[in-house]
TIRO-2110 file (N, C-alpha, C; in Angstrom, 1 decimal):
// TIRO-2110
7.0, 10.7, 22.0, N, 1, A
6.7, 10.3, 20.5, CA, 1, A
7.2, 9.0, 20.2, C, 1, A
6.1, 8.4, 19.6, N, 2, A
6.5, 7.0, 19.0, CA, 2, A
7.7, 6.9, 18.1, C, 2, A
8.3, 5.8, 17.8, N, 3, A
9.2, 5.8, 17.0, CA, 3, A
9.0, 5.8, 15.5, C, 3, A
9.4, 6.5, 14.7, N, 4, A
9.0, 6.8, 13.4, CA, 4, A
10.0, 6.1, 12.4, C, 4, A
9.6, 5.6, 11.2, N, 5, A
10.5, 4.9, 10.2, CA, 5, A
11.6, 6.1, 9.8, C, 5, A
12.8, 5.7, 9.9, N, 6, A
13.8, 6.6, 9.6, CA, 6, A
14.7, 5.7, 8.7, C, 6, A
15.5, 6.5, 7.8, N, 7, A
16.4, 6.0, 6.6, CA, 7, A
17.5, 6.8, 6.7, C, 7, A
18.7, 6.2, 6.6, N, 8, A
20.2, 7.0, 6.7, CA, 8, A
20.8, 6.6, 5.5, C, 8, A
21.5, 7.4, 4.9, N, 9, A
22.6, 7.0, 3.7, CA, 9, A
23.4, 8.2, 3.7, C, 9, A
24.8, 7.5, 3.6, N, 10, A
25.8, 8.4, 3.5, CA, 10, A
26.9, 7.8, 2.2, C, 10, A
27.4, 8.7, 1.4, N, 11, A
28.3, 8.2, 0.4, CA, 11, A
29.9, 8.2, 0.7, C, 11, A
30.0, 8.9, 1.9, N, 12, A
31.1, 9.0, 2.5, CA, 12, A
31.7, 7.9, 3.1, C, 12, A
33.0, 7.3, 3.0, N, 13, A
33.3, 6.3, 3.4, CA, 13, A
33.7, 5.0, 2.3, C, 13, A
32.8, 5.2, 1.3, N, 14, A
32.9, 4.3, 0.0, CA, 14, A
34.1, 4.8, -0.9, C, 14, A
34.6, 3.7, -1.6, N, 15, A
35.5, 4.3, -2.4, CA, 15, A
35.1, 5.3, -3.5, C, 15, A
35.7, 6.4, -4.0, N, 16, A
35.0, 7.4, -4.5, CA, 16, A
34.3, 7.1, -6.0, C, 16, A
34.7, 6.3, -6.7, N, 17, A
34.0, 5.7, -7.8, CA, 17, A
32.6, 5.1, -7.4, C, 17, A
32.8, 4.2, -6.5, N, 18, A
31.5, 3.6, -5.9, CA, 18, A
30.4, 4.5, -5.2, C, 18, A
31.1, 5.4, -4.4, N, 19, A
30.3, 6.5, -3.8, CA, 19, A
29.6, 7.4, -4.7, C, 19, A
30.3, 7.6, -5.7, N, 20, A
29.3, 8.6, -6.7, CA, 20, A
28.4, 7.6, -7.3, C, 20, A
28.6, 6.7, -7.8, N, 21, A
27.5, 5.5, -8.3, CA, 21, A
26.4, 5.3, -7.5, C, 21, A
26.8, 5.1, -6.3, N, 22, A
25.6, 5.1, -5.1, CA, 22, A
24.7, 6.2, -4.8, C, 22, A
25.5, 7.4, -4.9, N, 23, A
24.7, 8.5, -4.8, CA, 23, A
23.9, 9.0, -5.8, C, 23, A
24.5, 8.9, -6.9, N, 24, A
23.8, 9.2, -8.2, CA, 24, A
22.7, 8.1, -8.3, C, 24, A
22.7, 6.9, -8.0, N, 25, A
21.5, 6.1, -8.2, CA, 25, A
20.5, 6.3, -7.0, C, 25, A
20.8, 6.6, -5.9, N, 26, A
20.0, 7.3, -4.8, CA, 26, A
19.0, 8.3, -5.4, C, 26, A
19.7, 9.2, -5.9, N, 27, A
19.1, 10.5, -6.3, CA, 27, A
18.4, 10.3, -7.8, C, 27, A
18.7, 9.2, -8.5, N, 28, A
18.2, 9.0, -9.9, CA, 28, A
16.7, 9.4, -10.1, C, 28, A
15.8, 8.9, -9.0, N, 29, A
14.3, 9.1, -9.3, CA, 29, A
14.0, 10.7, -9.2, C, 29, A
14.6, 11.4, -8.5, N, 30, A
14.4, 13.0, -8.5, CA, 30, A
15.5, 14.0, -9.2, C, 30, A
16.7, 13.6, -9.2, N, 31, A
17.7, 14.4, -10.0, CA, 31, A
18.8, 13.6, -10.9, C, 31, A
19.0, 14.0, -11.7, N, 32, A
20.4, 13.6, -12.3, CA, 32, A
21.5, 14.2, -11.7, C, 32, A
22.4, 13.5, -11.3, N, 33, A
23.7, 14.2, -10.7, CA, 33, A
24.9, 14.0, -11.4, C, 33, A
25.7, 15.1, -11.5, N, 34, A
26.9, 14.9, -12.2, CA, 34, A
28.2, 15.9, -11.6, C, 34, A
29.3, 16.0, -11.6, N, 35, A
30.3, 16.6, -11.1, CA, 35, A
30.0, 18.0, -11.5, C, 35, A
30.2, 19.1, -10.8, N, 36, A
30.0, 20.6, -11.3, CA, 36, A
30.7, 20.9, -12.2, C, 36, A
32.1, 20.3, -12.6, N, 37, A
33.2, 20.7, -13.4, CA, 37, A
33.6, 19.4, -13.9, C, 37, A
34.4, 19.2, -15.2, N, 38, A
35.1, 17.9, -15.0, CA, 38, A
36.2, 17.4, -14.1, C, 38, A
36.7, 18.4, -13.8, N, 39, A
37.9, 18.3, -12.9, CA, 39, A
37.5, 18.0, -11.4, C, 39, A
36.3, 18.2, -11.2, N, 40, A
35.9, 18.2, -9.8, CA, 40, A
35.8, 16.9, -9.4, C, 40, A
35.9, 16.7, -7.9, N, 41, A
35.8, 15.2, -7.2, CA, 41, A
34.4, 14.8, -7.6, C, 41, A
34.2, 13.4, -7.4, N, 42, A
32.9, 13.0, -7.7, CA, 42, A
31.9, 13.4, -6.7, C, 42, A
30.5, 13.8, -6.9, N, 43, A
29.6, 14.3, -6.1, CA, 43, A
29.4, 13.3, -5.0, C, 43, A
28.8, 13.4, -3.9, N, 44, A
28.4, 12.5, -2.8, CA, 44, A
27.3, 13.4, -1.9, C, 44, A
27.1, 12.8, -0.8, N, 45, A
26.0, 13.4, 0.1, CA, 45, A
25.7, 12.4, 1.1, C, 45, A
24.7, 12.9, 2.0, N, 46, A
24.2, 12.1, 3.0, CA, 46, A
22.6, 12.6, 3.2, C, 46, A
21.8, 11.4, 3.5, N, 47, A
20.3, 11.7, 3.6, CA, 47, A
19.8, 11.1, 4.7, C, 47, A
19.0, 11.8, 5.8, N, 48, A
18.4, 11.2, 6.6, CA, 48, A
16.8, 11.6, 6.6, C, 48, A
16.0, 10.6, 6.4, N, 49, A
14.5, 10.9, 6.0, CA, 49, A
13.7, 10.1, 7.0, C, 49, A
12.8, 10.8, 7.5, N, 50, A
11.8, 10.3, 8.3, CA, 50, A
10.4, 10.4, 7.6, C, 50, A
9.7, 9.0, 7.5, N, 51, A
8.4, 8.9, 7.2, CA, 51, A
7.5, 9.5, 8.1, C, 51, A
6.6, 10.3, 8.1, N, 52, A
5.7, 10.9, 9.1, CA, 52, A
4.3, 10.8, 8.2, C, 52, A
3.7, 9.7, 8.4, N, 53, A
2.6, 9.5, 7.7, CA, 53, A
2.7, 9.6, 6.1, C, 53, A
2.0, 10.5, 5.3, N, 54, A
2.5, 10.5, 3.9, CA, 54, A
3.3, 11.8, 3.5, C, 54, A
4.2, 12.4, 4.8, N, 55, A
5.0, 13.5, 4.6, CA, 55, A
6.7, 12.9, 4.7, C, 55, A
7.3, 13.6, 4.2, N, 56, A
8.7, 12.9, 4.3, CA, 56, A
9.7, 14.2, 4.9, C, 56, A
10.2, 14.1, 5.8, N, 57, A
11.1, 15.2, 6.7, CA, 57, A
12.4, 14.6, 6.3, C, 57, A
13.3, 15.5, 5.7, N, 58, A
14.5, 15.1, 5.5, CA, 58, A
15.8, 16.2, 5.8, C, 58, A
17.0, 15.7, 6.1, N, 59, A
18.1, 16.3, 6.1, CA, 59, A
19.0, 15.9, 5.0, C, 59, A
19.4, 16.6, 4.1, N, 60, A
20.1, 16.4, 3.0, CA, 60, A
21.4, 17.1, 3.0, C, 60, A
22.5, 16.5, 3.1, N, 61, A
23.9, 17.4, 2.9, CA, 61, A
24.6, 16.9, 1.3, C, 61, A
24.9, 17.8, 0.7, N, 62, A
25.5, 17.8, -0.8, CA, 62, A
26.8, 18.2, -0.6, C, 62, A
27.7, 17.5, -1.4, N, 63, A
29.1, 18.3, -1.8, CA, 63, A
28.8, 18.8, -3.0, C, 63, A
29.8, 19.5, -3.6, N, 64, A
29.5, 20.3, -4.8, CA, 64, A
29.0, 19.5, -6.0, C, 64, A
27.9, 19.6, -6.8, N, 65, A
27.2, 18.9, -7.7, CA, 65, A
26.5, 19.7, -8.5, C, 65, A
26.4, 19.2, -9.8, N, 66, A
25.3, 19.8, -10.8, CA, 66, A
24.2, 18.7, -10.6, C, 66, A
23.0, 19.4, -10.7, N, 67, A
21.8, 18.5, -10.4, CA, 67, A
20.6, 19.1, -11.7, C, 67, A
20.0, 18.1, -12.2, N, 68, A
19.0, 18.4, -13.3, CA, 68, A
17.7, 17.6, -12.7, C, 68, A
16.6, 18.2, -13.1, N, 69, A
15.2, 17.4, -12.9, CA, 69, A
14.6, 17.8, -14.2, C, 69, A
14.5, 16.9, -15.1, N, 70, A
14.1, 17.1, -16.4, CA, 70, A
12.6, 16.5, -16.4, C, 70, A
11.9, 16.7, -17.6, N, 71, A
10.4, 16.3, -17.6, CA, 71, A
10.1, 14.8, -17.4, C, 71, A
11.2, 14.1, -17.6, N, 72, A
10.9, 12.6, -17.4, CA, 72, A
10.7, 12.3, -15.9, C, 72, A
11.7, 13.0, -15.1, N, 73, A
11.6, 12.8, -13.8, CA, 73, A
10.5, 13.4, -13.0, C, 73, A
10.1, 14.6, -13.6, N, 74, A
8.9, 15.2, -13.0, CA, 74, A
7.8, 14.2, -13.4, C, 74, A
7.7, 13.8, -14.6, N, 75, A
6.4, 12.8, -14.7, CA, 75, A
6.4, 11.5, -14.0, C, 75, A
7.7, 10.9, -13.6, N, 76, A
7.8, 9.8, -13.1, CA, 76, A
7.8, 9.6, -11.6, C, 76, A
7.7, 10.8, -11.0, N, 77, A
7.7, 10.9, -9.4, CA, 77, A
6.4, 11.3, -8.9, C, 77, A
6.0, 11.1, -7.7, N, 78, A
4.8, 11.6, -7.1, CA, 78, A
4.9, 13.1, -7.1, C, 78, A
3.6, 13.6, -7.1, N, 79, A
3.4, 15.2, -7.1, CA, 79, A
3.3, 15.8, -5.7, C, 79, A
4.5, 16.7, -5.5, N, 80, A
4.5, 17.0, -4.3, CA, 80, A
5.1, 18.3, -4.1, C, 80, A
5.0, 19.0, -3.0, N, 81, A
5.7, 20.3, -2.8, CA, 81, A
6.7, 20.1, -1.8, C, 81, A
7.9, 20.5, -2.1, N, 82, A
8.7, 20.4, -0.8, CA, 82, A
9.1, 22.0, -0.3, C, 82, A
9.0, 22.0, 1.1, N, 83, A
9.4, 23.2, 1.8, CA, 83, A
10.9, 22.9, 2.2, C, 83, A
11.9, 23.9, 1.7, N, 84, A
13.3, 23.3, 2.0, CA, 84, A
14.1, 24.6, 2.7, C, 84, A
14.6, 24.4, 3.8, N, 85, A
15.4, 25.2, 4.3, CA, 85, A
16.9, 25.2, 4.1, C, 85, A
17.5, 26.0, 3.3, N, 86, A
19.1, 26.1, 3.1, CA, 86, A
19.7, 26.5, 4.4, C, 86, A
20.3, 25.4, 5.1, N, 87, A
21.1, 25.9, 6.2, CA, 87, A
22.3, 26.6, 6.0, C, 87, A
22.9, 25.8, 4.9, N, 88, A
24.3, 26.3, 4.4, CA, 88, A
24.3, 25.9, 3.0, C, 88, A
25.1, 26.8, 2.4, N, 89, A
25.4, 26.5, 0.8, CA, 89, A
24.4, 27.3, 0.0, C, 89, A
24.5, 26.8, -1.4, N, 90, A
23.8, 27.6, -2.1, CA, 90, A
23.4, 26.9, -3.6, C, 90, A
22.2, 27.2, -4.3, N, 91, A
22.0, 26.6, -5.4, CA, 91, A
21.8, 27.8, -6.5, C, 91, A
22.5, 27.6, -7.4, N, 92, A
22.4, 28.6, -8.7, CA, 92, A
22.1, 27.8, -9.9, C, 92, A
21.0, 28.3, -10.6, N, 93, A
20.6, 27.8, -11.8, CA, 93, A
19.2, 28.3, -12.4, C, 93, A
18.4, 27.2, -12.7, N, 94, A
17.0, 27.8, -13.3, CA, 94, A
16.2, 26.7, -12.8, C, 94, A
15.1, 27.3, -12.7, N, 95, A
14.0, 26.3, -12.2, CA, 95, A
12.7, 26.8, -13.2, C, 95, A
12.4, 25.6, -13.9, N, 96, A
11.2, 26.1, -14.8, CA, 96, A
11.6, 27.2, -16.0, C, 96, A
12.9, 27.1, -16.3, N, 97, A
13.4, 28.1, -17.3, CA, 97, A
13.6, 29.3, -16.8, C, 97, A
13.5, 29.7, -15.5, N, 98, A
13.7, 31.1, -14.8, CA, 98, A
14.9, 30.9, -14.1, C, 98, A
15.8, 32.1, -14.1, N, 99, A
16.9, 32.1, -13.1, CA, 99, A
16.5, 31.8, -11.7, C, 99, A
17.4, 31.2, -11.1, N, 100, A
17.1, 30.9, -9.5, CA, 100, A
18.4, 31.0, -8.8, C, 100, A
18.1, 31.3, -7.5, N, 101, A
19.3, 31.3, -6.5, CA, 101, A
18.8, 31.2, -5.1, C, 101, A
19.3, 30.1, -4.4, N, 102, A
19.0, 29.9, -3.0, CA, 102, A
20.4, 29.9, -2.4, C, 102, A
20.2, 30.5, -1.2, N, 103, A
21.6, 30.6, -0.2, CA, 103, A
21.3, 30.3, 1.1, C, 103, A
22.1, 30.4, 2.3, N, 104, A
22.0, 29.8, 3.4, CA, 104, A
20.8, 31.0, 4.0, C, 104, A
20.0, 30.1, 4.8, N, 105, A
18.9, 31.1, 5.4, CA, 105, A
17.7, 31.1, 4.6, C, 105, A
17.6, 30.9, 3.2, N, 106, A
16.5, 30.7, 2.5, CA, 106, A
15.5, 29.5, 2.7, C, 106, A
14.1, 29.8, 2.6, N, 107, A
13.4, 28.9, 2.7, CA, 107, A
12.7, 28.6, 1.2, C, 107, A
12.7, 27.6, 0.5, N, 108, A
12.1, 27.5, -0.8, CA, 108, A
11.1, 26.8, -0.9, C, 108, A
10.1, 26.9, -1.9, N, 109, A
9.0, 26.2, -1.9, CA, 109, A
9.2, 25.5, -3.3, C, 109, A
9.6, 24.4, -3.4, N, 110, A
10.4, 23.6, -4.3, CA, 110, A
9.1, 23.0, -5.0, C, 110, A
8.4, 23.4, -6.1, N, 111, A
7.3, 22.5, -6.6, CA, 111, A
8.0, 21.4, -7.5, C, 111, A
7.6, 20.2, -7.2, N, 112, A
8.2, 19.2, -8.0, CA, 112, A
7.6, 18.8, -9.4, C, 112, A
6.5, 19.8, -9.7, N, 113, A
6.3, 19.6, -11.1, CA, 113, A
7.1, 20.4, -12.0, C, 113, A
8.0, 21.1, -11.6, N, 114, A
9.0, 22.0, -12.2, CA, 114, A
10.0, 21.6, -12.6, C, 114, A
10.9, 21.5, -13.8, N, 115, A
12.2, 21.1, -14.1, CA, 115, A
13.2, 22.1, -13.4, C, 115, A
14.3, 21.7, -13.4, N, 116, A
15.5, 22.6, -12.8, CA, 116, A
16.7, 21.9, -13.3, C, 116, A
17.7, 22.9, -13.3, N, 117, A
19.1, 22.7, -13.7, CA, 117, A
20.0, 23.7, -13.0, C, 117, A
20.9, 23.1, -12.4, N, 118, A
21.9, 24.0, -11.6, CA, 118, A
23.0, 23.6, -11.0, C, 118, A
23.8, 24.3, -10.2, N, 119, A
24.9, 23.9, -9.4, CA, 119, A
24.6, 24.2, -8.1, C, 119, A
24.9, 23.1, -7.2, N, 120, A
24.8, 23.1, -5.6, CA, 120, A
26.4, 23.2, -5.1, C, 120, A
26.5, 24.2, -4.4, N, 121, A
27.7, 24.4, -3.8, CA, 121, A
27.5, 23.4, -2.5, C, 121, A
28.4, 23.1, -2.1, N, 122, A
28.3, 22.2, -0.5, CA, 122, A
27.2, 22.8, 0.3, C, 122, A
26.2, 21.9, 0.7, N, 123, A
25.1, 22.5, 1.3, CA, 123, A
24.5, 21.5, 2.1, C, 123, A
23.6, 22.0, 3.2, N, 124, A
23.0, 21.5, 4.3, CA, 124, A
21.7, 22.0, 4.3, C, 124, A
20.6, 21.0, 4.0, N, 125, A
19.2, 21.3, 3.9, CA, 125, A
18.6, 20.7, 4.8, C, 125, A
17.0, 21.0, 5.4, N, 126, A
16.1, 20.5, 5.9, CA, 126, A
15.0, 20.7, 4.9, C, 126, A
14.3, 19.6, 4.7, N, 127, A
13.0, 19.7, 3.8, CA, 127, A
11.9, 18.8, 4.5, C, 127, A
10.6, 19.2, 4.0, N, 128, A
9.5, 18.6, 4.2, CA, 128, A
8.6, 18.5, 2.9, C, 128, A
8.6, 17.2, 2.4, N, 129, A
7.9, 16.7, 1.3, CA, 129, A
6.4, 16.5, 1.7, C, 129, A
5.5, 17.3, 0.9, N, 130, A
4.1, 17.2, 1.2, CA, 130, A
3.4, 16.9, -0.1, C, 130, A
2.6, 15.7, -0.2, N, 131, A
1.8, 15.4, -1.3, CA, 131, A
0.9, 16.6, -1.8, C, 131, A
0.8, 17.0, -2.9, N, 132, A
-0.1, 18.0, -3.5, CA, 132, A
-1.5, 17.9, -3.1, C, 132, A
-2.0, 16.4, -3.1, N, 133, A
-3.4, 16.4, -2.6, CA, 133, A
-3.8, 16.8, -1.0, C, 133, A
-2.8, 16.9, -0.3, N, 134, A
-2.9, 17.3, 1.0, CA, 134, A
-3.2, 18.9, 1.1, C, 134, A
-2.8, 19.3, -0.1, N, 135, A
-3.0, 21.1, -0.2, CA, 135, A
-3.9, 21.5, -1.0, C, 135, A
-5.0, 20.6, -1.0, N, 136, A
-6.2, 21.1, -2.1, CA, 136, A
-6.8, 22.2, -1.5, C, 136, A
-7.2, 23.0, -2.4, N, 137, A
-7.8, 24.5, -2.0, CA, 137, A
-6.7, 25.5, -2.0, C, 137, A
-5.6, 25.2, -1.7, N, 138, A
-4.3, 26.4, -1.6, CA, 138, A
-4.0, 26.5, -3.2, C, 138, A
-3.8, 27.8, -3.7, N, 139, A
-3.3, 28.4, -4.5, CA, 139, A
-1.9, 28.2, -4.9, C, 139, A
-1.5, 27.1, -5.4, N, 140, A
0.0, 26.9, -5.5, CA, 140, A
0.6, 27.1, -6.8, C, 140, A
-0.4, 27.2, -8.0, N, 141, A
0.4, 27.2, -9.2, CA, 141, A
1.1, 28.5, -9.6, C, 141, A
0.6, 29.5, -9.1, N, 142, A
1.5, 30.7, -9.2, CA, 142, A
2.6, 31.2, -8.4, C, 142, A
2.8, 30.5, -7.2, N, 143, A
4.0, 30.8, -6.3, CA, 143, A
5.3, 30.7, -7.0, C, 143, A
6.0, 31.7, -6.4, N, 144, A
7.4, 31.5, -6.7, CA, 144, A
8.2, 30.8, -5.8, C, 144, A
9.5, 30.7, -6.0, N, 145, A
10.3, 29.8, -5.2, CA, 145, A
10.8, 30.4, -3.7, C, 145, A
10.9, 31.9, -3.7, N, 146, A
11.1, 32.3, -2.4, CA, 146, A
9.8, 32.8, -1.6, C, 146, A
10.0, 32.9, -0.6, N, 147, A
9.0, 33.4, 0.4, CA, 147, A
9.4, 34.8, 0.8, C, 147, A
8.5, 35.8, 1.3, N, 148, A
8.7, 37.0, 2.0, CA, 148, A
9.4, 36.8, 3.2, C, 148, A
10.2, 37.8, 3.5, N, 149, A
11.1, 37.6, 4.7, CA, 149, A
10.3, 37.1, 6.4, C, 149, A
9.1, 37.6, 6.4, N, 150, A
8.5, 37.2, 7.6, CA, 150, A
8.2, 35.6, 7.5, C, 150, A
7.4, 35.3, 6.4, N, 151, A
7.1, 33.9, 6.1, CA, 151, A
8.3, 32.8, 6.1, C, 151, A
9.4, 33.4, 5.5, N, 152, A
10.8, 33.0, 5.6, CA, 152, A
11.2, 32.4, 6.9, C, 152, A
11.2, 33.5, 7.7, N, 153, A
11.6, 33.4, 9.3, CA, 153, A
10.6, 32.3, 10.0, C, 153, A
9.4, 32.5, 9.7, N, 154, A
8.4, 31.4, 10.6, CA, 154, A
8.7, 30.1, 10.0, C, 154, A
8.9, 29.7, 8.6, N, 155, A
8.8, 28.5, 8.2, CA, 155, A
10.3, 28.0, 8.6, C, 155, A
11.5, 28.8, 8.6, N, 156, A
12.7, 28.4, 9.0, CA, 156, A
12.5, 27.8, 10.4, C, 156, A
12.1, 28.6, 11.5, N, 157, A
11.8, 28.0, 12.6, CA, 157, A
11.2, 26.7, 12.8, C, 157, A
10.0, 26.8, 12.2, N, 158, A
9.1, 25.7, 12.3, CA, 158, A
10.0, 24.3, 11.8, C, 158, A
10.5, 24.6, 10.7, N, 159, A
11.2, 23.3, 10.1, CA, 159, A
12.5, 22.9, 11.0, C, 159, A
13.1, 23.8, 11.6, N, 160, A
14.3, 23.5, 12.4, CA, 160, A
13.6, 22.9, 13.7, C, 160, A
12.4, 23.3, 14.2, N, 161, A
11.9, 22.6, 15.4, CA, 161, A
11.3, 21.4, 15.1, C, 161, A
10.6, 21.1, 13.9, N, 162, A
9.9, 19.9, 13.7, CA, 162, A
11.0, 18.9, 13.5, C, 162, A
12.1, 19.2, 12.6, N, 163, A
13.2, 17.9, 12.4, CA, 163, A
13.9, 17.9, 13.7, C, 163, A
14.2, 18.9, 14.5, N, 164, A
14.9, 18.5, 15.9, CA, 164, A
14.0, 17.7, 16.5, C, 164, A
12.8, 17.6, 16.6, N, 165, A
11.8, 16.7, 17.5, CA, 165, A
11.9, 15.4, 16.8, C, 165, A
12.0, 15.2, 15.6, N, 166, A
12.2, 14.1, 14.8, CA, 166, A
13.4, 13.3, 15.0, C, 166, A
14.5, 14.2, 15.0, N, 167, A
15.9, 13.7, 15.2, CA, 167, A
16.0, 13.3, 16.7, C, 167, A
15.3, 14.0, 17.6, N, 168, A
15.4, 13.7, 19.1, CA, 168, A
15.0, 12.3, 19.5, C, 168, A
14.5, 11.6, 18.5, N, 169, A
13.8, 10.2, 19.0, CA, 169, A
14.9, 9.3, 19.5, C, 169, A
15.0, 8.3, 20.4, N, 170, A
15.9, 7.4, 20.6, CA, 170, A
16.6, 6.8, 19.6, C, 170, A
15.8, 6.2, 18.7, N, 171, A
16.6, 5.4, 17.8, CA, 171, A
17.5, 6.3, 16.8, C, 171, A
16.8, 7.7, 16.5, N, 172, A
17.6, 8.5, 15.7, CA, 172, A
18.6, 9.2, 16.4, C, 172, A
18.8, 9.3, 17.6, N, 173, A
19.9, 9.7, 18.3, CA, 173, A
21.2, 8.9, 18.3, C, 173, A
20.7, 7.5, 18.4, N, 174, A
21.9, 6.5, 18.2, CA, 174, A
22.4, 6.3, 16.7, C, 174, A
21.6, 6.5, 16.0, N, 175, A
21.9, 6.5, 14.5, CA, 175, A
23.0, 7.8, 14.2, C, 175, A
22.4, 9.1, 14.8, N, 176, A
23.2, 10.2, 14.4, CA, 176, A
24.4, 10.1, 14.9, C, 176, A
24.5, 9.7, 16.1, N, 177, A
26.0, 9.9, 16.7, CA, 177, A
27.1, 9.0, 15.9, C, 177, A
26.7, 8.0, 15.2, N, 178, A
27.7, 7.1, 14.5, CA, 178, A
27.8, 7.7, 13.1, C, 178, A
27.2, 8.8, 12.8, N, 179, A
27.6, 9.4, 11.5, CA, 179, A
28.2, 10.8, 11.6, C, 179, A
29.5, 10.8, 11.2, N, 180, A
30.2, 11.9, 11.4, CA, 180, A
29.9, 13.2, 10.4, C, 180, A
30.1, 14.4, 10.3, N, 181, A
29.6, 15.3, 9.4, CA, 181, A
30.3, 14.8, 8.1, C, 181, A
29.6, 15.2, 7.1, N, 182, A
29.8, 15.0, 5.7, CA, 182, A
31.1, 16.1, 5.1, C, 182, A
32.2, 15.5, 5.0, N, 183, A
33.2, 16.6, 4.6, CA, 183, A
32.6, 17.6, 3.5, C, 183, A
33.1, 18.6, 3.6, N, 184, A
32.7, 19.7, 2.8, CA, 184, A
31.4, 20.5, 2.7, C, 184, A
30.3, 19.8, 3.7, N, 185, A
29.1, 20.3, 3.8, CA, 185, A
29.2, 21.5, 4.7, C, 185, A
30.1, 22.0, 5.1, N, 186, A
30.0, 23.1, 5.9, CA, 186, A
29.9, 22.8, 7.4, C, 186, A
29.4, 24.2, 8.1, N, 187, A
29.3, 24.0, 9.6, CA, 187, A
27.9, 24.7, 9.8, C, 187, A
27.1, 24.3, 9.2, N, 188, A
25.5, 24.7, 9.4, CA, 188, A
25.0, 23.8, 10.9, C, 188, A
23.9, 24.6, 11.5, N, 189, A
23.5, 24.0, 12.6, CA, 189, A
23.3, 22.4, 12.7, C, 189, A
23.8, 21.7, 13.6, N, 190, A
23.3, 20.2, 13.6, CA, 190, A
21.9, 20.0, 14.0, C, 190, A
21.4, 19.0, 13.2, N, 191, A
20.2, 18.6, 13.6, CA, 191, A
20.3, 17.4, 14.6, C, 191, A
END
């Protein structure tokens, strides 16, 4: 496989106040980030993202944090759907005004046209962002957040395999070996 554009970001290693501001700034186009509780440590995380044509394959690790995606963010970002495997951790909150919960082993269909608000426990996710125009002809407006168990298992296996093939590139292996696990992100399978 030829080398693909890849970006890595980690908030760990920066002073806590700088790490939080950097993480919040990185996520600002997509999510508003705040601590899950006033007394909680500042949120942070790590992202590795591969550009595969007009798709974005990513691994994102979060410390505990509260996330929001308001109408301004929905309207200000490209229209896409993200297929997201929750390898570790959980999300509890609401999506488009409806109660939502994701946990380890779930594959979510995250429609980026929808607002959300909720808490993320320390988590490790794999995702694939797909522009909506690539999905023309598919009935997407009525889909829920969760898949049935058979589709969940199928997409979980495909996401792990796909991301593993990307992470196996020579440049990605070198970058990955210099990045220790994010504290508090759990012990999910390593990509």
